[in-house]
Steps between C-alpha positions, in 0.01 A plus 500: 500500500675172450346263755715233663357196325800268555672394816819299564400141573731264684444123448697206619546181300398410148181294468397360167134486397222674308455880537148641482450879477237646739225729383140613541209331325244714314218395741699639794576840342203667666630394839853624418360836374299530818817454712697748292225758516476473880879505562484843666465548876411866446281513185442877522874584504555237230249666263654843547857375480472264204308729263700811600826307447385372163408852395834639614684219318342622174622861557846370592516286186414791267699754701189713553557811721145510630332345805250221501154601625331340801148595604384370837135415566283754683134567565451624144711238320501147634789373283873480539648615167862452390601640162828507304592644161723218378466279194153380572390145420352361184178301503693181414758559776235534769306195381803277437764605752359729769244229561760243588634449850885497514540671157710814531683702236716658775663194639833548330523877557698586818363859492137398527324458841265220390583163345295224668195524273258508799461865598284588198222287651548614861171689504316166504644441850304809610190505284314264258551719190680808372534695173798541272494774237798532265589689180772381266575665166147639458316187607314515833403188688277467807508176707330370808717254696309283748508173691230251562409320824745214423788746468535485118582840344376625169534811281197640312580730205217752493540584131684226312776648289476834689406844374691762307615803705730799475603474869865456585615159624412419859389225732246556775403259780175571681429296819173545687574571867309343787558806722585856401802507743637153422799635304570833662754405768656232281568759230654740750743231607585354155551819300715683759789284380448560126741733310403859479263562201427130432140506622213735583218397730166670466674762288764584764850395582512252787677586831858378472690297757661736744793293623842656558757402242820340630640404156408445140165316487513446878291668769420453867178569683382464862138537387492231230457227760658250263801462263431467129675413178349703215519360147343686215316718756343192668582470873572155633513454880824359641435232762726533809721769353728504811670180378657703226649755743802431717391746771171423677493861613384592145185289530293813570599651166331355194673510161332556169719383208430549133659202313491377143222260393743218456669549838233312698249227441132535584230236548257437211238708677756785517388570850820394673872441440624154441804453714723314248866552441447810287276672746713415805817629332329825412360543856839434657652764266224746580523441876880554498468813287215635711693451826813668361312790336266545800788541749679736255182710461451529873870590553480766237184640656693536831809657345300739289348673806582868535601497870650278761172510691286386201761244401497350848119496503490319163778261610300409809185451291666259262700327773171436686336362186795279406681405821802288387842651431415671169548852634771442757826687446320753278650850499333826410733778393785322676310435829415146605127455563460341846214379719645619830760737635715470818387718792637479856259641759200462724144508359158531654147542363347844480155388607623310812333617807695667783593198708545253219854355486525440129851616411757270351839518331498514120774389256341574162183643353297399193580763238138523386395587859726805536206733453354370826806566719626819671878488582605698805848586627623657817284316754605220736190451721304362206219309670384740772140622482642852478696414190204340334271790585746759362545300168124464458450870571761596243353279228148632572609862510688464169201309356725209400273209409578134421779460757438179696843449665771713658859381469767650727845479332847646546520607138232562234474225233579586145335330198402584145192276518280725713486822697534418873359752746804607694438708823735618772389493863572875521248550221239297691557718807408815300140396504374599846209319670181705500429676828216341693225761533361368823367749747454436865256223561459378139465132406524292179177323406468245219234565234290265285777417250787504751578865459636672805346832614610724787218619731500702820400392850190718478396334173539156652289593804205555268573184296196290426660154458682296757876560530743204475869533574748324271883519491671623183688171467178296524334726246788461252459124518127518451499762225705275270222239506190690389244761575404408859306815570260429215451138604422603857247764382331232283468281813334781682785644705488872559854564619798726437860369535736736666861430404706572807829381654442285803694747719226761434211276585473593881456871420248425230298267728488765768332735252282243333359255751290282261789387281591138411823343388491349155619151597222456756223677308547313172477159672181598685347659193558205277368264768175697504478482123558126508240448768232638266566220249288189553676183617400303188642765274839489675498122472419523129798732444730249669423231240781439248490634144393166347213458740387861446517453121273193518259655758451797269389267218259284696124554445357591842156368392638147441684466837321288768742571787364812679845602634667470162199672343553792739872525411424497128234771542737717694771461241267599219357809675765615748451861591802478729752425224629859462507553881708193560737595219552843650554354846769261369665774302504747788635232734772417251606866459497560877685171569218374725431123488147406394362144512235453239327210669380486856509122475868471413551455127304278264564166671129491596391535139752240363387261772126544427518535119810306390347447160503872417857573604633187323390619153716719276383795292512304171344162551182571700150424368268720708193282431675184612654673804159621611365145487787371710468781752129434543563127531769564769258733689225232487745245638601729789141582577403126512765438762 
């Protein structure tokens, strides 16, 4: 790497005088070395990156077609080991040049990753000492590099002059790890960007980056969480990458760009990009290329689909991810991809109940929603209950699922972007309504889960539970809200609802004397249930959510006010909680008004304990509140 060591300087005027060059005194070198050693914000990643990059530089220089070797620490080996099979280093080189901060033999080589002369000592930012073993031309040297408390580094040559060996040239860095998992995740991230075959980790190839290519040396990923420039296999995070894209809709897609080592500048720590002219120019080029290639890739993915249906689905997917106009006016096999299609007709919801007036005219339909519509021709009385019943019966009989709306049109719509369900009214009439198998004197009763069962008069005469009459219309309204029968049973009601048209009630009541009407019975029954709940409990339930939240957290043993103490005790051990909940739910389903408080809301509580209701959830100190409450009670009592 050729670091940017010069900058363009602009000065104004010409002043005469003496020029003195700035420098560093020998007595301050320890301080400077200390700052250079601790330049890294992430020492663990720095150690892994710097020594691995140095090792790879050696293989690149010699053109070696073999990977560097990285061994991560584990429970059996507490060292990080990085080994290359490059030129090795002589004893003199280590002692005279490797030992010097800022000295680098790679500074003028644009193909080398390093060049600042700092990375070789990066281990001292993580640990106090590490070991360097190197073989060059049959001479093996072992060195211990360390730093003292003042920050001064030193190299100890274990055997001066080295030892003779027959081993091939190599350099091995061994760094003692503080934790066995310190380097694991860092290695997964770093090496996934390295070229195939350039490194093995713990004897295995690392998992490669899985981004989708959009061009040469350019990928995108939704899972990366960040955009990166990769130089020499080293990823550098791009700050605010959206500024290099013209469309803000692409912000959710992160680019990974592999660029040359000289195409961007990095900080001396090599942890971040330096946003100088060179880097900014490269990022603008990458952003423009990514945007163009990305849209082209997505467009090709749409057009390569095998069918109109899959092409439309993929078009909708990309159009939803990148709103803008990138995919407008796109044609597939000569057909324009469109969001909606014109339809003239009347539409209503399939699940609308009998008397719901929910129909409306329609001019167009979202193309992606075609699968949810049934188009019907040949019927003018489109919103009658009879029409709705026959359409529902047809769809159920034909087991057609997923249809949420019926659209009555004069002509069936045609489109290549979906398969509309087209039905004629004459087809609907072919499905006959089931014959009602009701003998003389049979009635429909409603079971536990709302299921209707036909029973005879004789069966009802021997019925154990109380009979309650309810109209079919009222039951339809109630049945949409929840399982009323189960709630009533939980509250202790032993009743059977008889679903019967009001016109048939007189005859039924002549046969069954002890029968009640639902509207009257449910009010009386819930009133009885409510009467069994103590007055104080009802009043507690009327208190607002903030007051209840605070009451629940008060310590009953620290409260002096007997009335408040009683309320807190009830809240903490309320055996009526489930009963009240069931009463309120049953009343809601039955459309019967229920007043939770016999004293008319929580005004009484706010008036008596304004301190409690004035607090919010987030700023209350329960100890201080208790002191204030007791003081207020003492003041009231003294009066």
